[in-house]
C-alpha positions as CSV (number, residue, x, y, z in Angstrom):
1,M,-92.6,-133.7,-16.7
2,A,-95.8,-131.6,-16.3
3,M,-95.5,-127.8,-16.3
4,R,-96.9,-126.0,-13.4
5,F,-98.7,-122.7,-14.1
6,T,-99.6,-120.1,-11.5
7,R,-102.4,-117.5,-11.7
8,L,-101.3,-113.9,-12.3
9,T,-102.2,-111.7,-9.4
10,E,-101.2,-108.3,-10.9
11,P,-101.0,-106.9,-14.4
12,L,-97.8,-107.1,-16.3
13,V,-96.5,-104.7,-19.0
14,R,-93.6,-105.2,-21.4
15,D,-90.6,-102.7,-21.3
16,N,-87.7,-103.4,-23.5
17,G,-88.8,-106.9,-24.2
18,R,-89.2,-107.8,-20.5
19,L,-92.4,-108.1,-18.5
20,R,-92.7,-106.2,-15.3
21,P,-95.5,-105.6,-12.7
22,A,-97.6,-102.6,-13.2
23,T,-100.7,-100.9,-11.7
24,W,-104.1,-101.6,-13.2
25,D,-104.3,-98.0,-14.4
26,E,-101.0,-98.2,-16.3
27,A,-101.9,-101.6,-17.8
28,L,-105.3,-100.4,-19.0
29,D,-103.9,-97.1,-20.3
30,R,-101.3,-99.0,-22.3
31,A,-104.0,-101.3,-23.8
32,A,-106.2,-98.3,-24.7
33,D,-103.2,-96.5,-26.3
34,G,-102.5,-99.6,-28.3
35,F,-106.0,-99.8,-29.7
36,R,-106.0,-96.0,-30.4
37,R,-102.7,-96.3,-32.3
38,V,-103.9,-99.2,-34.4
39,K,-107.1,-97.4,-35.2
40,S,-105.4,-94.1,-36.1
41,E,-102.7,-95.9,-38.3
42,H,-104.9,-98.5,-40.0
43,G,-108.5,-97.6,-39.4
44,G,-111.2,-99.3,-37.3
45,D,-111.4,-102.3,-39.5
46,A,-107.9,-103.3,-38.4
47,I,-109.5,-104.4,-35.1
48,G,-111.9,-107.3,-34.6
49,T,-113.6,-108.8,-31.7
50,F,-114.7,-112.3,-30.9
51,S,-117.5,-113.1,-28.4
52,C,-118.7,-116.3,-26.9
53,S,-122.1,-118.0,-27.3
54,K,-121.8,-119.0,-23.6
55,A,-121.7,-115.4,-22.4
56,S,-124.9,-113.7,-21.5
57,N,-126.9,-111.7,-24.1
58,E,-125.9,-108.5,-22.3
59,M,-122.2,-109.3,-22.5
60,N,-122.4,-110.1,-26.2
61,Y,-124.4,-106.9,-26.8
62,M,-121.7,-104.9,-25.0
63,A,-119.0,-106.6,-27.0
64,G,-120.8,-105.6,-30.2
65,K,-121.4,-102.1,-29.0
66,L,-117.7,-101.7,-28.0
67,S,-116.6,-102.9,-31.5
68,R,-119.0,-100.6,-33.4
69,V,-118.8,-97.5,-31.3
70,A,-115.3,-97.4,-29.7
71,F,-113.3,-99.3,-32.3
72,G,-115.4,-98.3,-35.4
73,T,-115.5,-101.8,-36.8
74,H,-118.1,-104.3,-37.8
75,N,-115.5,-107.2,-37.6
76,I,-117.4,-109.1,-34.9
77,D,-117.6,-112.9,-34.8
78,S,-118.7,-115.5,-32.3
79,C,-118.6,-119.2,-31.7
80,N,-122.4,-119.5,-32.1
81,R,-122.0,-121.9,-35.0
82,T,-120.3,-124.6,-32.9
């Protein structure tokens, strides 16, 4: 039997192990808080990013900039070798 998936139409956040609908502001704030917490507890090198060779040069540049400036890491990789 094939599984049927539907597209998410709103962000979800986890509270007490359960997903619930949230506003975009709440979801993005939680994501940013999670990155801040990891960086403060383990340093920027605990975070890494992965970019795609099919993205534009501008998007890959911004992914690298985000990694180096905001996250403080040089752990950046891409699928350019494939």
